[in-house]
C-alpha positions in Angstrom: 9.8 -12.3 -8.0 5.9 -12.0 -8.6 6.8 -10.5 -12.4 8.8 -13.6 -13.1 5.7 -15.5 -11.7 3.4 -13.9 -13.7 6.0 -14.2 -16.6 5.3 -17.9 -16.8 2.5 -18.2 -16.4 1.6 -15.4 -19.6 4.5 -17.8 -21.3 3.0 -21.1 -21.1 -0.8 -19.4 -22.2 1.5 -18.2 -25.5 2.8 -21.1 -26.2 -0.1 -23.5 -25.7 -2.5 -21.9 -23.9 -5.7 -18.9 -24.8 -3.0 -16.5 -26.1 -1.0 -19.2 -28.6 -3.7 -17.9 -31.2 -3.9 -14.5 -32.1 -7.1 -14.0 -32.8 -7.5 -14.4 -28.9 -4.3 -12.3 -27.4 -4.8 -9.4 -29.6 -8.0 -8.8 -27.4 -6.6 -7.8 -24.2 -3.2 -6.0 -25.6 -6.1 -3.8 -27.6 -8.0 -3.4 -23.9 -4.8 -2.7 -22.8 -4.0 -0.1 -24.8 -7.4 1.7 -24.6 -6.6 1.5 -20.7 -3.8 3.7 -20.9 -5.5 6.1 -23.4 -8.4 6.9 -21.7 -7.6 7.7 -18.0 -4.6 10.2 -19.3 -7.4 11.9 -21.6 -9.5 12.2 -18.6 -6.6 13.5 -16.5 -5.5 15.9 -19.3 -9.1 17.1 -19.4 -9.2 18.4 -15.7 -5.2 19.7 -15.5 -4.4 21.0 -18.9 -2.8 24.1 -19.4 -1.3 23.4 -15.9 1.9 22.6 -15.1 0.2 19.5 -13.6 -0.2 18.3 -17.3 2.9 16.5 -17.1 1.5 13.9 -14.9 -0.9 12.8 -17.5 0.6 9.3 -17.0 -0.2 8.4 -13.7 -3.7 7.0 -13.9 -2.5 4.8 -16.7 -0.8 2.4 -15.1 -2.8 -1.2 -13.5 -1.2 -2.5 -10.6 -1.0 -6.8 -11.7 0.2 -7.8 -8.8 -3.1 -6.1 -6.3 -5.6 -6.6 -9.3 -4.7 -10.0 -9.3 -5.1 -10.7 -5.5 -8.3 -8.4 -5.3 -9.5 -11.0 -8.4 -8.6 -14.2 -6.6 -10.3 -12.5 -3.2 -13.7 -11.5 -4.7 -14.1 -14.2 -7.6 -11.8 -17.2 -6.9 -14.1 -19.5 -9.4 -14.0 -16.7 -11.9 -13.4 -18.8 -15.7 -9.7 -18.7 -17.0 -9.7 -17.2 -19.7 -11.3 -13.8 -17.8 -7.9 -14.1 -15.4 -5.7 -14.6 -18.2 -7.4 -12.0 -20.1 -6.5 -9.2 -17.0 -2.9 -11.0 -16.7 -2.3 -10.1 -19.9 -3.9 -7.3 -19.9 -1.5 -6.0 -16.6 1.5 -7.0 -17.5 0.9 -5.0 -21.3 0.0 -2.1 -19.2 2.5 -2.4 -17.7 5.0 -2.6 -20.4 3.4 0.6 -22.0 4.0 2.3 -18.6 7.4 1.7 -18.5 7.5 2.5 -22.1 6.4 6.0 -20.7 8.4 6.5 -18.4 11.7 5.5 -20.1 10.1 8.5 -23.2 9.0 10.9 -21.5 10.0 10.9 -17.6 13.7 9.2 -17.6 16.1 12.2 -18.0 18.8 9.6 -19.0 18.6 6.0 -19.8 21.8 4.2 -19.4 22.4 2.5 -21.7 25.5 1.0 -20.8 23.8 -0.9 -18.1 20.9 -2.5 -20.5 23.8 -3.3 -22.4 25.5 -5.5 -19.5 21.9 -6.8 -18.6 22.0 -8.9 -22.0 24.9 -10.7 -20.6 23.9 -12.6 -17.3 20.1 -12.7 -19.4 21.4 -14.2 -22.7 22.8 -16.5 -19.8 20.6 -17.4 -17.8 18.5 -18.0 -21.1 21.5 -20.8 -22.2 21.3 -22.6 -19.2 17.8 -22.5 -18.8 17.5 -24.3 -22.5 20.5 -26.1 -22.5 20.0 -27.9 -18.9 16.1 -27.7 -18.6 15.9 -32.0 -17.5 18.8 -31.2 -15.3 17.2 -28.1 -13.6 14.0 -29.9 -12.8 15.2 -32.6 -11.5 17.9 -31.2 -8.8 15.9 -28.3 -6.5 18.5 -26.2 -5.6 20.1 -26.3 -9.3 18.1 -23.1 -10.1 18.1 -21.6 -6.3 21.9 -21.6 -6.6 23.0 -20.9 -10.6 19.8 -19.0 -12.1 18.7 -17.4 -9.3 21.8 -15.1 -8.6 21.8 -14.5 -12.0 18.2 -13.4 -12.3 18.8 -10.9 -9.5 22.0 -9.4 -11.4 19.8 -8.9 -14.0 17.2 -6.9 -12.4 19.9 -4.9 -10.2 21.1 -3.7 -14.4 18.0 -3.2 -15.2 17.0 -0.7 -12.5 20.6 0.9 -12.8 19.9 1.8 -16.0 17.4 4.0 -16.1 14.0 1.9 -17.1 11.8 0.7 -14.3 13.0 -2.9 -13.5 10.4 -5.0 -13.7 10.6 -5.7 -17.0 13.6 -7.7 -15.9 11.0 -10.4 -14.4 9.2 -10.6 -17.6 11.6 -11.2 -19.6 13.6 -13.9 -17.6 10.4 -15.3 -17.6 10.5 -15.2 -21.4 13.4 -17.0 -21.4 12.3 -20.5 -19.4 11.5 -23.2 -22.4 8.2 -24.2 -22.2 7.8 -28.3 -22.7 4.7 -30.5 -23.3 3.8 -31.5 -20.3 2.9 -35.3 -18.5 0.0 -36.1 -16.7 1.5 -35.7 -13.5 2.8 -32.2 -14.6 -0.3 -31.1 -15.3 -1.8 -32.3 -11.6 1.1 -29.8 -10.2 3.7 -32.9 -9.3 6.8 -32.5 -11.0 8.1 -35.3 -13.6 11.4 -35.7 -13.3 12.1 -38.9 -15.5 10.0 -38.0 -18.1 11.5 -38.5 -21.6 9.3 -35.5 -22.8 10.8 -32.7 -22.6 10.4 -30.7 -19.4 7.7 -28.0 -18.8 10.2 -26.5 -16.6 8.1 -22.8 -16.9 5.7 -25.0 -14.9 8.1 -26.6 -12.6 9.6 -23.3 -11.9 5.6 -21.6 -11.1 5.4 -24.8 -9.1 8.6 -24.5 -6.7 9.1 -20.9 -6.8 4.9 -19.7 -6.4 5.0 -20.1 -2.6 8.4 -17.3 -2.8 6.0 -14.8 -4.5 2.4 -15.0 -2.5 4.3 -16.0 0.7 7.4 -13.3 1.0 7.2 -11.2 -2.3 3.7 -9.7 -1.8 3.6 -9.4 1.3 6.8 -7.7 1.9 5.6 -5.4 -0.7 2.5 -4.3 0.5 3.9 -3.5 4.0 6.2 -1.2 2.8 4.2 0.0 0.2 1.5 0.6 2.8 1.2 4.1 4.7 0.7 6.4 1.6 0.0 9.5 2.7 -3.1 11.3 0.6 -2.6 15.3 0.8 -1.9 17.8 -1.0 -1.0 21.4 -0.6 -4.1 22.8 -1.5 -8.0 21.9 -1.4 -7.2 18.3 -1.4 -9.5 16.4 -2.9 -11.0 19.3 -5.2 -7.5 20.0 -6.5 -7.6 18.9 -10.2 -4.9 16.8 -9.8 -7.1 14.1 -7.4 -10.2 14.3 -10.1 -8.4 13.5 -13.0 -6.1 10.5 -11.1 -9.5 9.6 -9.2 -11.8 9.7 -12.8 -8.6 8.4 -14.5 -8.7 5.1 -12.6 -12.0 4.7 -11.8 -14.1 5.3 -14.8 -11.0 6.0 -17.5 -10.1 2.8 -16.9 -13.7 0.7 -16.6 -14.5 2.4 -19.9 -11.6 2.1 -21.9 -10.9 -1.6 -21.1 -14.3 -2.6 -21.6 -15.1 -0.3 -25.2 -12.0 -1.1 -26.5 -12.6 -5.0 -25.8 -16.1 -4.6 -27.2 -14.9 -2.8 -29.9 -12.2 -5.2 -31.3 -15.0 -8.2 -30.5 -17.5 -6.4 -32.5 -15.9 -5.3 -35.6 -13.2 -8.1 -36.2 -13.0 -11.9 -35.5 -11.0 -11.9 -32.7 -12.3 -13.7 -30.0 -12.0 -13.4 -25.7 -11.7 -17.1 -25.3 -13.9 -19.5 -22.5 -16.8 -18.6 -21.3 -17.5 -14.9 -19.9 -20.6 -12.7 -19.8 -20.0 -8.9 -20.4 -20.6 -8.6 -16.4 -17.6 -10.3 -16.1 -15.2 -8.6 -18.5 -16.4 -5.1 -16.6 -15.9 -6.3 -13.6 -12.0 -7.2 -14.7 -11.9 -4.0 -16.1 -12.8 -2.1 -13.2 -9.8 -4.2 -11.4 -7.3 -2.5 -13.8 -8.2 0.9 -12.0 -6.4 -0.1 -9.0 -3.2 2.1 -9.4 -0.6 1.5 -7.3 3.6 1.5 -7.9 3.7 2.1 -11.2 1.9 5.4 -10.6 2.9 6.3 -7.3 6.2 6.0 -9.2 4.9 8.0 -12.3 3.7 10.8 -9.3 7.4 10.6 -8.2 9.1 11.7 -11.2 6.7 14.0 -12.7 
């Protein structure tokens, strides 16, 4: 649910917003790559030549839910460009991490389940596009028709062995983004507009409370209470050093340095007004590694 909401916001930015230009979109994508590579290298520097080296991807992933939540708490008036920068960076980061899991940490990818997942995904996309006006006008339509289809896609992707969060992003990217009326721009639904409905905006408005009021708190509850320890010398274990240095230093330096390099030597733009102090602060939030990092730790 949370990744579906993030996907909706990102698609709207890719279609009509700051990420609709390649020169702006490439910055967080490149920053995400730098934010994955440097933490992995730092971890390997501490654990190279040992069996623990196989966990090199543990500090590579950013937990988007907690990063965005912390950003909203400590900087509620942050420029929109930086929030979109963090969202895009975290989503690309997770997609890279999911790819790493599929290639390096998954003993078997069940392609039959992936193929089956394409069927309800295609049906979901067809219904959302063909009947966008109807879904915009009828509140229960999406809950009764689209939500169960989304659940089937999630379950099949999960059974395939691929990290199922990608299902939420894929589902969101099938939702059409139309031209918004003034009422929609103010967060109100305009059911009788003759223009194409901005279904992504309407779904974001309707399902936002489900994400922030239920999905994220429940996730936080079940993910809390992680035991921090080990069989030897924690926190002086090179595994602990590699993870801590990778997340705290690697993420901050990797994201900030890559952003500076691409802005300095290309025509790419960050979009909006943002100081380097704010960029570095957002880069530090990339060091919040939780769900995917724990998953990789279990898989290694």
